[in-house]
N, C-alpha and C positions, 0 to 999 in steps of 0.2 A: 770812732772814724779812725784813719788814720792818713797817716802826710799824704803816703802819696789822693786816696781817695779823695778827700779834701782839694786836695788844689785839680785835679780832675774837676768836682765834680763846682770848679767856683774858677775854670778854664783857666789856671798858670798852670805853669811848671816854674819846679825850682828843686832843688842838689839836695837829698837826701843829706842830713848829719851825720856826721862816721857813728858807730858804736865804742873804737878803740876805749873809747872809758872808760864802759860800762861791765861790775861785774857779777856775771848773771851765777843768781845760788839755785841754791834745788829748792829752797822757798818760796810762793809762790809772787817774790818782789826783787824790783834788782836794789843793787848795791850801787849806787853812787858812787866816784871814783876818781877825783875827790867829791869829797859833801862842800858843800852850798853855805855857805852863811845864812841864818836868819833875820829877818827883820824882829825880834827879836827875842835877844835870848835867853832871854827867864821863864820865858814859854814854850813846848810843843809846838812846831806850823804847821798845819797843815796845810797846800794847794791843791786844788782840781784843776788844769788844766782844760780849758772845753773851747768853744767854738759854735755859733747862735747858727752854721749852717750844718751842727754835723747832729745826725739823728738818737746817734749813740748818746753821745750827752742829755744831747733832750726827756731821756729813759729816765738819765740817770736823776736828771736835774732832781724830780720828787725826791728820790732817794737820799740821795746827801743834804735836802733842804732840812728832813725832820731830823738826819743821825748829825745836823750840825748845834738844833737849837738845844739839845744835850751836851753838847762839849760840857767837863768842867773844867775850874777858872785856870787852870793849870796849860790850856792848848787853847790857840789860833784857829782857824778859821776862814779862806778868801776863796776867789774867783781869778786865775788869770787867764787873761782870754789867748786862746796861742793866736801866732802869726805867722811863724819862718817864712818872711819877708816875700810876703803878699797884698799886692795892695787891695787884697777885697776882703781881706781875714782883718787885715790893718783898719779897717773901715768899720768892722764892725768892734774891732776892740775897742773904735772909736767910741760908738755910741753905748761901748757896755757902758766905760769908764768915764762917761759923761752923765751917763743915769745912775750913777755914783753918784759924781764930781752933786749932778743937782736933787742930790739927796727923793731923784726918781725907781732909783735900781727895783725897791720892793716892789713897785708899780706896772713898769717894764718888763725889765724881766724873762719872767713865763709867757708874754705878748710878742718877746720876740722868738722868740721858738718857730711858735706857731706863724706869727711875716716873711721869716724867712721859709722855714720849711711849708708852711700849708698857704701862707695866698701866697705867695715868692713875690715882698717887697720886694725895689732897689734900696734897701735898707746900711745898701754900699755907698751910695751916693749920697751930699748934704741932702738934696734936696728930696733926694724918695727919704730920711729923715724927718726933713722937715714937715711933709705936706702926713705923715704918718703917727706924731706923737701929735699932732693939731688934736683936741678933744681930749688925751690922754694922761695930760701931765699939765696943773697948774700956772706954770710961768713958760711955757711955750721957751719966748726968748732969755731967759734965763738960765733955757734952757742948750738951747745952739751959743749960744754965751761960751759955756763950760765946752761946749762941739771941739768949737775952733780954739781955748787957754790952753795956756804955757804950758798950765798943770796938768793936763787931760795926755798932749804929746810929751808929758816927761816918761808917765802911767808909761805911752805906748813901746817910750825904747826900754826903759826895766821892763817891762814885758817879755820883749821882744831878746835881751840879755837875756831875762831868768832863763826863759823857753831850752836859748842855746847850751847857756850853765850845764841844765839840768836834762840835755841829748833829751828833749820827749819829740819823740817818733807818730804819737798818736793822742790821740781824745775818745772818751773822754783820759785823764792819766790822773793817776796822785799821786805829791811828791808827800813826803812827812822826814822835818824837821831836817828837810836840807838833802840825809841820805838814802831813803829808799822811796824806789818805784811799786803803785802797784797801779789794779786796770782788771775789769771785767776778764782782759784774756789773760788775765796771768794767773786772774783766782778764782773765774770760774765763773763769773758772776757778777753786776754791778754790786749785789748783798753780799757776791763773800770778801770784795776786793773791797767792801765796809771794816767787813770784818776783819780783815788783813790788816790795817789802817790803827784799826785798836788793839789787837796785840799788839802792832809796835809799837803805837803811844805805848803801851804797858810795859813794853819792855825796855825802852826809855826811860822812864819816869823811871824806873826799877833802877837804871846804867847811875840817874844820880843820882841815887838814895833816897824817890820821893814812897808810897806808899803804892 
């Protein structure tokens, strides 16, 4: 789902980010210029940008989950929710980071796609989240404390900054080591995007002198 469709779906209006700093290659990926720093330079960092209202992200999620479980030790993977200066997307991102902070992400992640897209649960509101997690997490109070915490607020700000720096225009998009972006629309399919990621990882590993 691209940014425009996401914001229409969520009844919000936001200006598109410029593409001036992206260098399109002949290959099924984009070269980021300038490259962005990663959290751990000792690893090849993979980031999937997503949000819970995106049906393409939902389709991609089980594939990327299975793929990420087989990653070698020199590769790290994480999800980053897209926000695009949209309050409802920011609230869904808050849900994600609260689940991560409380230790409930494994339990709630897949269910959140269903709740937002099929059940139309208002998970962009605090009350909607409070009602939804009842019976799903071991300690709802702990979850809601995380939901409103300074740590989660900081992660929201960082997620938004990162997506802006990487010029993320649609989701799901996969960033590879702060240098490349790929997606199903570039690679032809979700499986194709993961194959491109694997190829880029191997390229980076060779550039670093690895095997």
